[in-house]
C-alpha positions in Angstrom: -65.8 -7.6 35.6 -63.1 -8.4 38.1 -59.8 -6.4 37.6 -56.4 -8.1 37.6 -54.9 -9.1 41.0 -51.3 -7.8 40.9 -51.0 -7.2 44.7 -49.1 -10.4 45.6 -52.0 -11.7 47.9 -55.0 -13.9 47.1 -58.3 -12.1 47.2 -61.4 -13.7 48.7 -64.9 -12.3 48.6 -68.5 -13.4 48.3 -71.4 -13.0 45.9 -74.8 -13.1 47.6 -77.9 -13.9 45.5 -81.4 -13.3 46.9 -84.4 -14.7 45.1 -87.9 -15.7 46.2 -87.1 -15.4 49.9 -84.0 -17.7 49.5 -80.4 -16.6 49.8 -77.3 -18.2 48.4 -73.7 -17.2 49.1 -71.0 -18.1 46.6 -67.3 -17.7 47.6 -65.1 -16.1 45.0 -61.3 -16.6 45.2 -58.8 -14.9 43.0 -55.2 -16.1 42.9 -52.4 -13.5 43.4 -50.0 -12.2 40.9 -46.3 -12.5 41.4 -44.8 -10.3 44.2 -42.5 -7.6 42.8 -39.6 -6.3 44.8 -37.2 -4.3 42.6 -34.3 -1.9 43.3 -31.5 -0.7 41.2 -28.9 -1.6 43.8 -27.0 -4.8 44.6 -25.1 -3.3 47.5 -24.2 0.0 49.2 -20.7 1.1 49.9 -19.9 3.9 52.3 -16.7 5.8 52.9 -14.9 5.4 56.2 -16.5 8.7 57.4 -20.0 7.1 57.1 -22.9 9.1 55.6 -26.3 8.6 54.2 -27.6 7.2 50.9 -31.0 7.1 49.3 -32.3 3.6 48.4 -35.3 3.4 46.1 -37.4 0.2 45.7 -40.7 -0.7 44.2 -43.1 -3.4 45.5 -46.7 -4.3 44.8 -47.2 -5.6 48.4 -46.4 -4.5 51.9 -42.7 -4.1 52.4 -40.6 -3.7 55.5 -37.1 -2.2 55.6 -34.7 -3.5 58.2 -31.1 -2.6 59.0 -29.0 -5.7 59.4 -26.9 -6.6 62.5 -23.6 -4.9 63.1 -20.5 -6.9 62.0 -18.5 -8.6 64.7 -16.1 -6.2 66.4 -18.1 -3.1 65.7 -18.9 -0.7 68.4 -21.3 2.2 68.9 -20.1 5.8 69.5 -20.3 6.8 73.2 
């Protein structure tokens, strides 16, 4: 039995059958499920003083978190 593929990526494997000195390889491909990326936030708003906030998300595949570019006219503290 092959379990459900809910990882968001196709799975590929092989079944190898040996009989009477012969070998046959059969490729098995399983389509992926839908990718899930969920969070309870639409946007984050910070006070003028800045601060930190916790963002929780759920995904069934590899996820990467990036911080977007600074708005025009912003500067870094020296």
